[in-house]
N, C-alpha and C positions, 0 to 999 in steps of 0.2 A: 504493500500499500504506499502510496506517495500522495502527499497533499500539502497545501498551504498550512503553515502552523495555525491551529485554532479552528480550521475548517471541519464541517461535517457533511457526511455523504448524503446526497439526496438523488436516489434513484430515478432517472428519467421516466421509468415505467409508471411511477406514481402520478405523472401528469395526465396520463390517460384516464384516470378514475374520475368518476363523476362526483363522488362524495369522499370526504376525508383525503383529499390529495395533497394536503400540507402536513409536515411534520410539526411537532410543538415547537422546534427550534425555529422553523420558517414562521410560524405564527407570532413567535416572540419577536422576530426581527422585522416582519412586514410592515412597511412604512413608520416604523417607531423612530421617534427622534433621536438623532445620534447614532443610528445603526445603519449598516449598509449589508447588502447581500451581494456577494461576488460568485458569479457563475463562471464555471471553467471546466474544461476537461483536458486531456493530454494534448490535443491538438486543434481544438476549437470546432471539431465537426459536429458533436451532438450539442456542445453548450449553446451556440447560436440559436438553435431551434428551441431548446428548453428556455433561454433567456427571453426569447420573443413570446413564447406561450405565457411566461409569468408575468411579464409587462402587460400582455392583453388581459391578463385576469387582475390586473389592478395593482401590482406590486411596483411601486414608484421609485424605492430606494434600491434598485438593482443594477449592477455594473457587470458587464462581460470582461472577463480577463483576456485581452487581446493577444491571441498566439497561443493560448493555453499554457499548460506546464512546461511543454518543450521549449517555448521561447523564453518563458519566465526563468527557467532553469539556467538557460544560455546567458541570458542578461544579468540575472541576479543568483549566481550559484550558491551564495551563502546568506543565511538570514531570514528566509522567507518560506522555504520549502523544507518539509520532514519526511522521514521515511525512506523507502527504497525505491529509487528511480526506475522507469521502464528502461529496457536496455538500448531502446531507439533514442533516448535522451542522453544517455551518459557520454557518448562520443561527441555530442554537441557542446556539452558543458566543458569536457576535456580541452576541446578546440578552442572555445571562447576564453578559458583560463590561460591557455598558452598565449593568447594575443594580448593579455593585460599584464600590466606590471604594478605591483602595490605591496607595500612593507606594512600597511594596515589590516590587509585581510589575507588569511591563509590562502596559498595557492592550491592546496589539494583537499577540497571539502568532502571529497569522496573517498570511501573505503574501496578496497579492492572489489567488493560485490555490489557497488552503486549505492551503498547506504549513506545518505547526507547526515542523518543523524538518528537518534532513537525517535519513535513517533511521540510527539508532544503537542500540547495545546497553549503553551504560554511562551511568549517571547523572552529571551534572556537579554542581559546587557550587551552580550557579545554579538546577538542577532541584531539589535538595534544599531550598533555601531557598524555593522557590516552593511545594513540596509542604508545607513546615512552616507556611507562611503559610495555605495552605487548610485544614490540619488546625486550626491555631488558630482560624480563622474559623468552622469548622463545629462544634468541640467545646468551646471555651473560652467560658463564659458571659459575655455582655457586661455592661456596668455597668447596663443598662437591664432585665436580666432580673429575673425574680421570685424567684430564689433568694436566700437570704441569704448574706451573707459571713461571718457567725459561726461 
């Protein structure tokens, strides 16, 4: 099993139910102030349809994780995902890590079997530090940017 830290599984087969098609977790988060629902799968094939159905059924605080776990694991290999990655994703991550250079984030987040970390539901301070690094790397313009600093 591989998932975002804190995520809960919601089988897409439940969407076809007429009654009781939401879990208690979905009901607790549905349009709740300060809460969001992130829909994703391995490669965004099923999640797009599921997200569309949920929005059509009135869930307004829903977001689709663009690219699914494959792209997320490649772009942010530490701090966001927990569990054993699908074998199709491992090569993408190792390729991505090889192209990065950073002393703040460990270069080898994967064990030999593709395990990112033990399954867990709470972010640690090192997860948050890693996430901050990737956010900074993606969104803060580098000194070689064409943007002016004035």
